[in-house]
N, C-alpha and C positions, 0 to 999 in steps of 0.2 A: 844330433839336431838340437838346436837351442829353441826354447819356447818361453814366451812371456805373455802374461795376461795384462790387458790394459783396462783401467777403470777410470771413470770420471767422478768427481765429487765437488763439493762446494757450491757456490751460488749459481754458477753457470748451469749445473745439472740439477739443481733443486727445483721443486715445484712452487717455491715461494716467488712472489712478485718482487724480485730484487733487480738491481742493475749491476751485473758482474763486471769487473774490470779486468779479469783474467780468466784463464781456463785451468782448473786444477786437475791434474792427472796423476795416476798411480800406475807404475809398472811393477808387476810382481813376477820376478824371475824364479826359476825352479830350484836352483842350488846355490850353495855358497862356495863357488870355485871361480877361478879366473875367467874361464870361458863363459859361464853364465853371467857373471858380473859385467864383463866386457860387452856382451850382447845387449844387456840392459842399458849400458852407457851409450852404445851405438844407437839404440832406439830413442833414447832421450835426446841425443843430438839431432836425429832425424825429425823428431817432434818439434824441436826448437826452430829448425829450418822451415817447417810448415806453419807453425803457430808461435811466433815470437813472444806472444803474451802468455804462453803456457808456463805454469809452474809444475814441474814434474818431480814426483817422489819415487825413489827406487827402494824396494824392499824384496828380500827373498821370501819364498813361501813360508819358511819357518818364522821369519821376523814378523810377517803380516799376521800369522796365526797367534804368535805370542803377544802382539800389541792389540789384536782385534781391530786393526785400523779400519777395515772396510765396514765393520759393524758400527763402529763409533762415528764414522763420517758419512754413513749411508751411501757408500760407493755404488756406482752403476757400472755393470760389466759392459764394455764397449766392443771388445774383440780379442782375439788371440793372435800373437805375432810369432812368426817363425823366422829362422835365418835364411829362408828361401829368397825373399825380397821384402824386408820389413818396410821400406819406404813406400812401395806400392800398396802394401797392406794397410799402412797408416792412412794413406790418402783415401782408400775405400772406406775404412772405418770412420774417419772424420766426416766424409760426405754423408754417410748414412746416419751417424750420430747427430750431426747438426740438422739434417733434414727431419729426423725423428723428434728432435727437441721442440719443433714448432707445434706439435700436437695434431698435425695433419690438416687442420681446417684453415681457411683463409683468415678468419678472425684470430685464430691461434698464431698463425704466421705473422700477422701484423703486430700483435701484442709482443710476441717473442722478439721480433725485429726491433721494435721500439725500445724494449728493455736492454737489448744487447747490441745495439747498432755499431758502436765503435769496436767491440770485440769481434763481432761477426765480419765486419768490413776487413779487419786485419786478418782473420782466419781465411776467408774466401780468397782474398788477394794472393796470399802466400800459397794456398793449396792449388789454385788455378795456375799460378806461375810455375809450380814445381813439375 
C-alpha cells in the first residue's frame, strides 16, 4: 500500500493578510522507489485536475527531513493519501482545508473570500466538477 502526506504552505495557507495567486502544496511520499514515486506523481496529476492553480512539490520522507522543508515553510498538514482512491481523498481534504481556512466565522469567511476570490473560484469550480 502506498501512502503520502499532503501539506499546504505559502500565502494561501498563511495567517498573513495577503492575496494568494496560487495554492502551494507538498506531497511527501514514503520511499525512494518507482512505486512510491509513481504514486506521488499520480497524486500530483490528480491535484492539477482539481486545482489548476496548484504548485505541487514532491519530496520523499528522507528528502523532506534532510531539507527541513516543512519547518522552513511552515507547512500545514492537510491529510494522508493512500492508493485506495486518492482522487476522492483529495476532494475531501480540499473541501475540509478550504472550509477550515475561513476561520469559521462569517467575518472570517468574508475576509478570506475577499483575499482569495480568484483562487477560490478556480478551486471550487474544479472540485465541484470532478
